[in-house]
Structure formats: structure tokens, C-alpha cells
C-alpha positions as CSV (number, residue, x, y, z in Angstrom):
1,M,-0.3,17.9,39.6
2,A,1.0,17.5,36.0
3,K,-1.5,16.6,33.4
4,E,-1.2,13.3,31.5
5,K,0.3,13.8,28.1
6,V,-1.3,12.3,24.9
7,V,0.3,12.3,21.5
8,L,-2.6,12.7,19.0
9,A,-2.3,11.7,15.4
10,Y,-3.6,14.9,13.9
11,S,-4.6,15.8,10.4
12,G,-6.1,19.3,10.8
13,G,-9.5,18.1,9.7
14,L,-12.8,18.3,11.5
15,D,-12.6,15.0,13.4
16,T,-9.1,15.3,14.8
17,S,-9.6,19.0,15.6
18,V,-12.7,18.2,17.6
19,I,-10.9,15.2,19.3
20,L,-8.0,17.5,20.2
21,K,-10.3,20.0,21.9
22,W,-12.3,17.2,23.5
23,L,-9.1,15.7,25.0
24,L,-8.2,19.1,26.4
25,D,-11.6,19.3,28.0
26,K,-10.9,16.0,29.6
27,G,-7.8,17.4,31.3
28,Y,-5.1,16.0,29.0
29,E,-2.1,17.9,27.7
30,V,-2.2,17.2,23.9
31,I,0.8,17.0,21.7
32,A,-0.4,17.1,18.0
33,Y,1.5,14.9,15.6
34,I,1.2,15.5,11.8
35,A,2.7,12.8,9.6
36,D,3.8,13.9,6.1
37,V,3.4,10.8,4.0
38,G,3.0,12.7,0.8
39,Q,-0.6,13.9,1.1
40,D,-1.7,17.2,-0.4
41,E,-2.1,19.3,2.7
42,D,-1.0,22.6,4.1
43,F,1.0,21.4,7.1
44,E,1.8,24.9,8.4
45,A,-1.9,25.8,8.4
46,A,-2.7,22.6,10.3
47,K,0.1,23.4,12.8
48,E,-1.3,26.8,13.4
49,K,-4.8,25.4,13.9
50,A,-3.6,22.9,16.4
51,Y,-1.9,25.5,18.4
52,K,-5.0,27.7,18.2
53,I,-7.1,24.9,19.6
54,G,-4.7,24.4,22.5
55,A,-2.0,21.8,21.6
56,S,1.1,22.2,23.8
57,K,3.4,21.1,21.0
58,V,3.0,20.2,17.3
59,Y,5.3,17.8,15.4
60,I,5.4,17.8,11.6
61,E,7.3,14.7,10.6
62,D,8.4,14.0,7.0
63,L,8.1,10.3,6.5
64,K,8.0,10.1,2.7
65,R,11.4,8.6,2.1
66,E,11.0,6.0,4.9
67,L,7.6,5.1,3.5
68,V,9.1,4.4,0.0
69,T,12.3,2.6,1.0
70,D,11.2,0.7,4.2
71,Y,7.6,-0.2,3.4
72,L,6.7,0.2,-0.3
73,F,9.8,-1.4,-1.8
74,P,9.5,-4.5,0.4
75,A,5.9,-4.8,-0.8
76,I,7.1,-4.5,-4.4
77,K,9.7,-7.2,-3.8
78,A,6.9,-9.5,-2.6
79,N,4.6,-8.5,-5.5
80,A,2.1,-8.0,-2.7
81,V,-1.6,-7.3,-3.5
82,Y,-4.5,-7.8,-1.3
83,E,-7.3,-9.9,-2.7
84,G,-5.6,-9.9,-6.1
85,R,-6.1,-6.2,-6.8
86,Y,-5.4,-3.7,-4.0
87,L,-1.8,-2.4,-3.9
88,L,-2.0,-1.6,-0.1
89,G,-1.4,2.2,-0.3
90,T,-3.2,3.1,2.9
91,A,-2.1,-0.1,4.7
92,L,1.6,0.5,4.0
93,A,1.4,4.1,5.3
94,R,-0.1,3.2,8.7
95,P,2.8,1.4,10.4
96,V,5.3,4.2,9.5
97,I,2.9,6.8,10.9
98,A,2.2,4.8,14.1
99,K,5.9,4.0,14.6
100,R,6.9,7.7,14.6
101,Q,4.0,8.4,17.0
102,I,5.3,6.0,19.5
103,E,8.8,7.5,19.1
104,I,7.4,10.9,19.9
105,A,5.5,9.6,22.9
106,E,8.7,8.1,24.3
107,K,10.6,11.4,23.7
108,E,7.8,13.4,25.4
109,K,7.4,10.9,28.1
110,A,3.7,10.6,27.2
111,N,1.8,7.6,28.5
112,Y,-1.0,8.0,26.0
113,V,-1.4,8.0,22.2
114,G,-4.6,8.8,20.3
115,H,-6.1,8.6,16.9
116,G,-9.3,9.4,15.1
117,A,-9.9,6.2,13.2
118,T,-13.4,4.7,13.5
119,G,-14.4,1.4,15.1
120,K,-15.6,0.0,11.7
121,G,-12.5,0.3,9.7
122,N,-9.0,-1.2,9.2
123,D,-7.0,1.8,10.4
124,Q,-7.9,1.4,14.1
125,V,-6.4,-2.1,14.0
126,R,-3.3,-1.0,12.0
127,F,-2.5,1.9,14.4
128,E,-3.2,0.1,17.6
129,L,-1.3,-3.2,16.7
130,T,1.7,-1.1,15.9
131,Y,1.4,0.9,19.1
132,Y,1.2,-2.2,21.3
133,A,4.0,-4.0,19.4
134,L,6.4,-1.1,19.8
135,N,5.4,-0.1,23.3
136,P,3.4,-2.8,25.2
137,K,2.8,-0.3,28.1
138,I,1.3,2.4,25.9
139,K,-2.3,3.5,26.6
140,V,-4.5,4.2,23.6
141,I,-7.3,6.8,23.4
142,A,-9.6,6.0,20.5
143,P,-12.6,8.3,21.0
144,W,-14.8,6.7,18.2
145,K,-14.8,3.6,20.4
146,M,-15.6,5.4,23.6
147,Q,-19.3,5.6,24.7
148,E,-18.8,9.0,26.3
149,F,-17.6,10.5,23.0
150,L,-20.3,8.6,20.9
151,D,-23.0,10.0,23.2
152,Q,-21.8,13.5,22.6
153,F,-21.1,13.3,18.9
154,K,-23.8,11.3,17.0
155,G,-22.9,12.7,13.6
156,R,-21.2,15.5,11.7
157,T,-23.8,18.1,12.8
158,D,-22.8,17.6,16.4
159,M,-19.2,18.0,15.6
160,L,-19.8,21.2,13.6
161,K,-21.8,22.7,16.5
162,Y,-19.0,21.8,18.9
163,A,-16.4,23.3,16.6
164,E,-18.4,26.5,16.3
165,K,-19.0,26.7,20.1
166,N,-15.2,26.3,20.7
167,N,-14.0,28.6,17.9
168,I,-12.4,25.7,16.0
169,P,-11.9,26.9,12.4
170,V,-13.7,24.7,9.9
171,K,-13.0,24.9,6.1
172,A,-15.9,26.7,4.5
173,T,-16.3,24.2,1.7
174,L,-19.0,21.7,0.9
175,K,-18.3,18.2,2.1
176,K,-17.1,15.9,-0.7
177,P,-19.6,13.2,-1.5
178,Y,-17.1,10.6,-0.5
179,S,-14.1,10.1,1.9
180,E,-10.4,10.2,0.9
181,D,-7.1,9.1,2.2
182,D,-4.1,10.5,0.4
183,N,-0.4,9.6,0.6
184,L,2.6,9.3,-1.7
185,I,1.7,5.8,-2.8
186,H,-2.0,6.3,-3.6
187,I,-5.2,8.1,-2.9
188,S,-8.3,6.1,-1.9
189,H,-11.9,7.2,-2.4
190,E,-14.7,5.5,-0.4
191,A,-17.9,6.0,1.6
192,G,-20.6,8.6,0.7
193,I,-21.9,8.1,-2.8
194,L,-19.5,5.2,-3.4
195,E,-21.2,3.1,-0.7
196,D,-23.6,2.1,-3.5
197,P,-21.3,-0.5,-5.3
198,K,-23.1,0.1,-8.6
199,H,-22.5,3.9,-8.5
200,P,-19.7,4.6,-11.0
201,W,-16.7,6.7,-10.1
202,S,-16.2,9.8,-12.1
203,A,-13.3,11.6,-13.8
204,D,-13.6,14.6,-11.5
205,M,-12.8,12.4,-8.5
206,L,-9.3,11.7,-9.8
207,T,-6.3,13.6,-8.4
208,K,-3.2,11.6,-9.1
209,M,-4.1,10.5,-12.6
210,V,-6.4,10.9,-15.6
211,R,-8.8,8.3,-16.9
212,P,-7.1,6.0,-19.4
213,Q,-9.5,7.3,-22.2
214,D,-8.4,10.9,-21.4
215,A,-4.7,10.1,-21.5
216,P,-2.6,11.4,-24.5
217,D,-2.7,9.3,-27.6
218,K,1.1,9.0,-27.3
219,E,3.4,6.3,-25.9
220,T,5.9,7.0,-23.1
221,K,9.0,4.7,-23.2
222,I,10.9,4.1,-19.9
223,A,13.4,1.7,-18.5
224,I,13.5,0.6,-14.8
225,T,16.6,-1.0,-13.4
226,F,16.5,-3.3,-10.3
227,K,19.2,-4.4,-7.9
228,D,18.2,-7.2,-5.4
229,G,14.6,-6.6,-6.4
230,I,14.7,-2.9,-5.5
231,P,14.3,-0.2,-8.2
232,V,17.5,1.8,-8.4
233,K,17.1,3.7,-11.7
234,V,14.3,5.0,-13.9
235,V,15.1,6.4,-17.3
236,N,12.7,8.2,-19.7
237,L,13.9,6.8,-23.0
238,D,12.2,9.5,-25.0
239,E,13.9,12.4,-23.2
240,G,16.9,10.8,-21.5
241,T,15.7,11.9,-18.0
242,T,17.2,9.7,-15.3
243,F,16.4,9.3,-11.6
244,T,18.4,7.2,-9.1
245,D,17.2,8.5,-5.8
246,P,14.5,6.2,-4.4
247,L,12.1,9.0,-3.5
248,E,12.6,11.0,-6.6
249,L,12.3,8.0,-9.0
250,F,9.0,7.0,-7.3
251,I,7.6,10.5,-7.5
252,Y,8.5,10.6,-11.2
253,L,6.8,7.2,-11.8
254,N,3.7,8.6,-10.1
255,K,3.8,11.6,-12.4
256,I,4.2,9.8,-15.7
257,G,1.9,7.0,-14.6
258,G,-0.8,9.5,-13.8
259,E,-0.4,11.3,-17.0
260,N,-0.8,8.1,-18.9
261,G,-4.0,7.0,-17.0
262,I,-2.3,4.2,-15.1
263,G,-3.3,2.8,-11.8
264,I,-7.1,3.0,-11.3
265,C,-8.7,0.2,-9.2
266,D,-12.4,0.0,-8.3
267,M,-13.2,-3.0,-6.0
268,V,-15.2,-4.3,-3.2
269,E,-12.9,-5.7,-0.5
270,N,-13.1,-7.5,2.8
271,R,-12.0,-5.4,5.8
272,F,-10.3,-7.2,8.6
273,V,-13.2,-6.5,10.9
274,G,-15.5,-8.6,8.6
275,I,-17.3,-5.8,6.7
276,K,-17.2,-5.5,3.0
277,S,-16.3,-2.1,1.7
278,R,-16.0,-0.5,-1.7
279,G,-12.9,1.5,-2.6
280,V,-11.6,3.4,-5.6
281,Y,-7.8,3.7,-5.7
282,E,-5.4,5.7,-7.7
283,T,-1.9,4.1,-7.6
284,P,0.1,5.1,-10.7
285,G,3.8,4.6,-9.6
286,A,3.3,1.4,-7.7
287,T,1.3,-0.2,-10.5
288,I,4.3,0.4,-12.9
289,L,6.8,-0.9,-10.4
290,R,4.9,-4.1,-9.8
291,V,4.6,-4.9,-13.5
292,A,8.3,-4.3,-14.1
293,H,9.4,-6.2,-11.0
294,M,7.3,-9.3,-11.9
295,D,8.9,-9.2,-15.4
296,I,12.5,-9.0,-14.2
297,E,11.8,-12.0,-11.9
298,G,10.7,-14.0,-14.9
299,I,14.2,-14.0,-16.3
300,A,16.2,-13.9,-13.1
301,M,14.4,-16.0,-10.5
302,D,14.5,-19.8,-10.2
303,R,11.2,-21.5,-10.9
304,E,10.9,-23.3,-7.5
305,V,12.0,-20.2,-5.5
306,M,9.3,-18.3,-7.4
307,R,6.7,-20.9,-6.6
308,L,7.5,-20.8,-2.9
309,R,7.8,-17.0,-2.8
310,N,4.4,-16.7,-4.5
311,M,2.9,-18.9,-1.8
312,L,4.2,-16.3,0.7
313,S,3.1,-13.2,-1.2
314,E,-0.6,-13.5,-0.5
315,K,0.0,-14.0,3.3
316,F,2.5,-11.1,3.2
317,A,-0.2,-8.8,1.6
318,E,-2.7,-10.0,4.2
319,L,-0.4,-9.2,7.1
320,I,0.1,-5.6,5.7
321,Y,-3.6,-5.1,5.2
322,Y,-4.5,-6.4,8.7
323,G,-1.8,-4.3,10.4
324,F,0.7,-6.9,11.4
325,W,3.8,-5.2,10.0
326,F,5.6,-5.5,13.4
327,S,5.0,-9.1,14.0
328,P,7.2,-12.2,14.2
329,E,5.5,-13.8,11.2
330,M,6.3,-10.6,9.2
331,E,9.9,-10.8,10.2
332,F,10.0,-14.4,9.0
333,L,8.3,-13.5,5.7
334,L,10.6,-10.5,5.1
335,A,13.7,-12.6,5.6
336,A,12.4,-15.2,3.1
337,I,11.4,-12.6,0.6
338,N,14.7,-10.7,0.9
339,K,16.6,-13.9,0.3
340,S,14.5,-14.6,-2.8
341,Q,15.6,-11.2,-4.2
342,E,19.3,-11.5,-4.0
343,L,19.8,-12.0,-7.7
344,I,16.8,-10.1,-9.0
345,D,18.9,-7.7,-11.0
346,G,18.5,-6.1,-14.4
347,T,16.5,-3.7,-16.5
348,V,12.9,-3.8,-17.8
349,Y,11.9,-1.7,-20.9
350,L,8.3,-0.5,-20.8
351,T,5.7,1.4,-22.8
352,L,3.1,3.4,-20.9
353,Y,0.0,4.0,-23.0
354,K,-3.6,4.9,-22.0
355,G,-3.8,3.0,-18.8
356,N,-1.5,0.1,-19.9
357,V,1.9,-0.9,-18.8
358,L,3.4,-2.9,-21.7
359,V,6.6,-4.8,-21.3
360,D,8.9,-4.4,-24.4
361,G,11.9,-6.4,-23.2
362,R,14.3,-7.1,-20.4
363,E,17.9,-7.9,-19.7
364,S,19.7,-9.2,-16.6
365,P,23.2,-10.1,-15.5
366,S,21.6,-12.8,-13.4
367,S,19.6,-14.2,-16.3
368,L,18.6,-17.9,-16.1
369,Y,17.3,-17.7,-19.7
370,N,19.4,-19.8,-22.1
371,Q,18.6,-18.9,-25.7
372,D,20.2,-22.0,-27.1
373,L,18.3,-24.3,-24.7
374,S,14.9,-22.7,-25.4
375,S,15.4,-22.2,-29.2
376,M,13.3,-24.1,-31.7
377,D,16.0,-23.7,-34.3
378,I,19.2,-24.8,-32.4
379,E,19.6,-28.5,-31.5
380,G,22.5,-28.2,-29.1
381,G,22.5,-28.0,-25.3
382,F,19.5,-30.3,-24.8
383,D,19.0,-33.9,-26.0
384,Q,15.3,-33.9,-27.0
385,K,15.3,-37.7,-26.8
386,D,15.6,-37.4,-23.0
387,S,12.1,-36.0,-22.9
388,T,10.7,-39.5,-23.7
389,G,11.8,-40.9,-20.4
390,F,10.8,-37.7,-18.6
391,I,7.3,-38.0,-19.9
392,K,7.0,-41.7,-19.1
393,I,8.1,-41.2,-15.5
394,N,5.6,-38.5,-15.0
395,A,2.9,-40.6,-16.6
396,I,3.3,-43.6,-14.2
397,R,0.8,-42.3,-11.6
398,L,-1.6,-41.2,-14.2
399,M,-1.7,-44.6,-15.8
400,A,-2.1,-46.3,-12.5
401,H,-5.0,-44.0,-11.5
402,H,-6.9,-44.5,-14.7
403,A,-6.3,-48.3,-14.6
404,I,-8.1,-48.4,-11.3
405,L,-10.9,-46.3,-12.7
406,K,-11.3,-48.6,-15.6
407,Q,-11.2,-51.7,-13.3
408,Q,-13.9,-50.2,-11.1
409,R,-15.8,-49.0,-14.2
410,V,-15.8,-45.4,-13.0
411,E,-15.8,-42.8,-15.7
412,P,-13.2,-40.0,-15.1
413,F,-14.4,-36.5,-14.2
414,K,-17.9,-37.6,-13.1
């Protein structure tokens, strides 16, 4: 009788290597799936390790371009940040990873998919909601939520013993005093020593950027051009270097942003499961893009459209963070956000300096800015006497409200 197949999201680390072997012990045929979303990993070494443990096949999938164009850029168009600060680097990567995992499962005729996310975090939700949305019949194996697995592995020591017993190679390096998740958009640092919210992060933790105070005492001048809210060109105005490919321009923004100490965020956030957690994030390129995008909207977006879109942005970020990328409400929001971006065209000129993204100017073929109308020096184009009636009409309800207060002898604001 043929074994049941499971496609396992595999990183090559201790946890997923142990899980791979554990699934083999349970009688499954395991297909290891490694998603390349821009993390600094030796994918060939991970592939060899998976085969050595006993995987029947290993997929290495390059998802970097899809991550940028289909997930990050829509988030930039929405100016999406979770709880006002987090640029959603990990959350944006999860649906693209899980989507490809389901596609491989269908290709391999596998009834099961598996992951190594814990039962306390957000990733379990993000992975599994995507699995079920894209294949309602899929079966999910999540060992960290299975009592049998938890009874066998009570901590890292048990996993190391299991790895040694089963000849699973483990990197001979000391465990970092925190946990990291790396991809093209960002790297996150959490857990370990960072679980004390007052414990400061240190410079040696950073991998994508330097501290702002360690950045060169020199400005970097760039220009970013948008079309329909999407960045289509980045130019280094100091050197003349130009990038138009979506992946290449984002990699370049990461590079120059990191060199200039841009993109650090240390925050305590609310996980979907109801637990507060502390994370330190490095997000250089996306930080620059968000500042530039918000600025070009200032000149090219209608006020009332912006007001409505901003009302949607917080919900949009929440859906990404919670794992509802493939949901009907997300389809609705994406349609509205894309409509709001149809005329968001133009170029923003920026200075990068010691952790700061400073806007120098902007120009847009869709500009709603009328210099004559807004000028303090030009009379034409707007009859200032009309403002008298405008103010009186808007004052009607204020006068009525305060007349009632006076009649009732109630002092305002008390």
C-alpha cells in the first residue's frame, strides 16, 4: 500500500529537520519544500540535508519576484502598517510560501501539507488559512499542536538528542540569544533575550542595516517614480544609477537604505492569538517606499478618496497580519485600493541620511496641486470673498449647539 504523501515546509533548521524525520517515522512519504523568499540561506546544503534525512523529493522555489510584485507592492499602495509601525515583512511572505506549497501538493497528489510553526504565534494561522482557502480538502499536519509530538519533544534538548540518535546533522554553532525570520522585505528578531521588553537591541544584531548613528555622515540623493501607485524606477541622483526592474529596484533600495541606517523598528505588538510579543524589525527598502508613496499621493490623490482609502488601510494591514490574504474581504479591499491608485503617478525626490528619509520635492502628471489657487501672492483663480459664506454655513451647527448650552447653563467641555 502506497504511503500518504505530505509536503513539508522545510528550512533545513533543527525544528523542520526533526519534523521531517518524525513524519518518516510515522509512515509518511515526505516531500520537502524550501521557499526562497530572499533569506540568507544555503539552499543546496538544505536540499542535501533533506535528502540525507529521507525526503523523497526536494523542491527549491524562487518566490522573490512574486513576493515583491504581488504582495509587497499592493501593501505599499495601501500604505499598510500594522498597529501604526510594523511594515508586515513576515506576514506578507507567508501567503506566497503557503500558496506554492498547495500548488506542489496538487502536483504531487499529496493529501497532506505540514509546517513547523508553533501554536503560540501568528504563522500557524497565516499558513493554515491559506492552505484551507486554496484547497478546502487539504489535511494539515502541525506537529507543535499535536500532543504526541509535544510529549516526545519538551524542549530543544530533546530535539538535539533525537537529531543525534537519527544522524541528523546540526550546525555546530551556539544558539543565538533570540529568534529570527529573514526574507527580502525584512528580518525580524524576537524571543530569547528580547522577551524582556526593556532589554535593548544591539548593533551586532543587525544584518540588513547599520544603526542610524553608525551610518556615514553623507547624504544619498535618490528619485523614485510611481505609475498607478507602483514604483517603476529608482535613480541614484549622485551616481546616475537607474533601476526599473521591480525586484532589482527593491533590492537596491534595501541596500542603500541599510547603508544609511534606515528601517529599524522595536515594538511590542498584539499577535492574532491574543498574546503580546516584542519584535525588532529591519525593513530598509519598504520604509523608503512607504515614505515616497505617501508623498506622491499628497499631490496626486483626491482628498475624499484619500480619506476613504485611509479608512481601509488599517483593516487591510490587519488582514495581512492575521493571515486573511485569500479572503473575500481582501478581494474587496484590493479592488478599492487599486482603483484609488489609478492616477498616482509621478516622481518623489528623497534624501537618505542617518536613519531618515527626507522628502525634497515631487512632481506628477496627475497633479491636483494648483500653484495659483494656493498662492498667497496671486489673487486670481479663487474669490476670497466666497470664504465668508463658506465659513457661515459651516458655523450654523456650532452656533446652534452652543446656544443650547447657554440656554441650559451648561459650560462647554465640562
